[in-house]
C-alpha beads as a LAMMPS data file, in Angstrom:
LAMMPS data file: protein, C-alpha beads

105 atoms
104 bonds

1 atom types
1 bond types

-500.0 500.0 xlo xhi
-500.0 500.0 ylo yhi
-500.0 500.0 zlo zhi

Masses

1 110.0

Atoms # bond

1 1 1 12.354 4.970 2.142
2 1 1 9.184 5.960 0.340
3 1 1 9.238 9.173 -1.487
4 1 1 6.191 10.856 -2.029
5 1 1 5.376 14.201 -4.208
6 1 1 2.562 16.440 -3.020
7 1 1 0.999 19.453 -5.096
8 1 1 -1.482 21.464 -3.717
9 1 1 -3.787 23.615 -5.705
10 1 1 -2.029 26.702 -7.181
11 1 1 1.619 25.355 -5.332
12 1 1 4.753 23.862 -6.400
13 1 1 5.102 20.427 -6.006
14 1 1 6.850 19.364 -2.377
15 1 1 8.609 16.116 -2.186
16 1 1 8.735 14.325 1.282
17 1 1 9.598 10.986 2.322
18 1 1 8.656 8.336 5.038
19 1 1 10.528 5.770 6.410
20 1 1 8.992 1.846 5.240
21 1 1 8.991 1.144 9.249
22 1 1 6.680 4.202 9.890
23 1 1 3.882 2.662 7.490
24 1 1 1.093 0.723 8.642
25 1 1 1.095 -3.203 8.407
26 1 1 -1.254 -5.962 8.055
27 1 1 -0.949 -9.049 10.150
28 1 1 -1.469 -12.319 8.896
29 1 1 -4.943 -13.160 8.487
30 1 1 -6.134 -9.609 7.805
31 1 1 -8.825 -9.864 4.550
32 1 1 -8.000 -8.100 1.774
33 1 1 -10.925 -7.491 -0.638
34 1 1 -10.521 -8.763 -4.019
35 1 1 -12.857 -9.186 -7.007
36 1 1 -13.227 -12.757 -6.040
37 1 1 -14.089 -12.302 -2.402
38 1 1 -11.755 -11.575 0.520
39 1 1 -8.153 -13.167 0.507
40 1 1 -5.703 -13.174 3.539
41 1 1 -2.978 -10.798 2.971
42 1 1 -0.415 -13.201 3.224
43 1 1 -1.678 -14.727 -0.196
44 1 1 -1.697 -12.090 -2.097
45 1 1 1.172 -11.471 -4.929
46 1 1 1.773 -8.891 -7.120
47 1 1 0.095 -8.744 -9.857
48 1 1 -3.162 -9.635 -7.961
49 1 1 -6.439 -7.551 -8.369
50 1 1 -7.914 -5.650 -5.512
51 1 1 -10.744 -3.915 -4.787
52 1 1 -10.561 -0.446 -3.757
53 1 1 -13.027 1.196 -1.402
54 1 1 -14.976 2.850 -4.052
55 1 1 -15.152 -0.167 -6.162
56 1 1 -12.164 -0.075 -8.622
57 1 1 -10.340 -2.770 -9.672
58 1 1 -6.764 -2.135 -9.085
59 1 1 -3.476 -4.053 -9.830
60 1 1 -1.118 -5.190 -6.554
61 1 1 2.316 -3.934 -7.444
62 1 1 4.226 -4.820 -4.496
63 1 1 4.142 -6.904 -1.495
64 1 1 6.712 -6.419 1.147
65 1 1 7.087 -8.358 4.486
66 1 1 8.596 -6.950 7.722
67 1 1 9.569 -9.025 10.458
68 1 1 9.510 -6.724 13.825
69 1 1 11.253 -8.537 16.426
70 1 1 8.440 -7.918 19.216
71 1 1 5.424 -8.453 17.113
72 1 1 3.773 -10.539 14.183
73 1 1 5.201 -10.105 10.829
74 1 1 3.440 -7.431 8.907
75 1 1 2.512 -7.240 5.253
76 1 1 2.821 -3.978 3.356
77 1 1 0.880 -3.847 -0.095
78 1 1 1.199 -0.989 -2.474
79 1 1 -0.585 -0.046 -5.824
80 1 1 0.538 2.274 -8.268
81 1 1 -0.379 5.102 -6.344
82 1 1 -1.915 5.636 -2.618
83 1 1 -5.289 3.920 -2.429
84 1 1 -8.004 2.906 -0.191
85 1 1 -8.467 -0.565 0.188
86 1 1 -10.967 -2.811 2.294
87 1 1 -9.121 -4.800 5.169
88 1 1 -11.625 -6.539 7.151
89 1 1 -14.454 -4.641 5.332
90 1 1 -12.611 -1.072 6.880
91 1 1 -11.244 0.868 4.168
92 1 1 -7.373 1.760 4.757
93 1 1 -5.578 3.826 3.060
94 1 1 -1.740 2.111 1.610
95 1 1 0.820 4.060 0.134
96 1 1 1.731 3.816 -3.973
97 1 1 4.770 2.525 -5.240
98 1 1 8.034 4.458 -3.718
99 1 1 8.907 7.042 -6.347
100 1 1 12.541 7.243 -7.392
101 1 1 14.509 10.711 -6.007
102 1 1 14.494 13.222 -9.120
103 1 1 18.393 12.580 -9.585
104 1 1 17.796 8.832 -10.326
105 1 1 14.296 8.947 -12.389

Bonds

1 1 1 2
2 1 2 3
3 1 3 4
4 1 4 5
5 1 5 6
6 1 6 7
7 1 7 8
8 1 8 9
9 1 9 10
10 1 10 11
11 1 11 12
12 1 12 13
13 1 13 14
14 1 14 15
15 1 15 16
16 1 16 17
17 1 17 18
18 1 18 19
19 1 19 20
20 1 20 21
21 1 21 22
22 1 22 23
23 1 23 24
24 1 24 25
25 1 25 26
26 1 26 27
27 1 27 28
28 1 28 29
29 1 29 30
30 1 30 31
31 1 31 32
32 1 32 33
33 1 33 34
34 1 34 35
35 1 35 36
36 1 36 37
37 1 37 38
38 1 38 39
39 1 39 40
40 1 40 41
41 1 41 42
42 1 42 43
43 1 43 44
44 1 44 45
45 1 45 46
46 1 46 47
47 1 47 48
48 1 48 49
49 1 49 50
50 1 50 51
51 1 51 52
52 1 52 53
53 1 53 54
54 1 54 55
55 1 55 56
56 1 56 57
57 1 57 58
58 1 58 59
59 1 59 60
60 1 60 61
61 1 61 62
62 1 62 63
63 1 63 64
64 1 64 65
65 1 65 66
66 1 66 67
67 1 67 68
68 1 68 69
69 1 69 70
70 1 70 71
71 1 71 72
72 1 72 73
73 1 73 74
74 1 74 75
75 1 75 76
76 1 76 77
77 1 77 78
78 1 78 79
79 1 79 80
80 1 80 81
81 1 81 82
82 1 82 83
83 1 83 84
84 1 84 85
85 1 85 86
86 1 86 87
87 1 87 88
88 1 88 89
89 1 89 90
90 1 90 91
91 1 91 92
92 1 92 93
93 1 93 94
94 1 94 95
95 1 95 96
96 1 96 97
97 1 97 98
98 1 98 99
99 1 99 100
100 1 100 101
101 1 101 102
102 1 102 103
103 1 103 104
104 1 104 105
């Protein structure tokens, strides 16, 4: 489960969670933009540098792999917070690292 906190201007923060299985993943061979050029998603590791859609360089914090029974493996990438990366040259939103529930923080 990924726990997010959202705060709209002038309102109190609200927390919600999303099952990890509901998050979009990248199939093997998807090219992710890095400062050194496009890299297949399956070759990325935590600590690698990624290139955000707006040109910033971001550290990759987490790579997880999901193996659905009826589909190709999916790779999930996370930075410190939700970001927009370039995958196959197109902007794609990714989640940030999951936050601990307040009682565990």
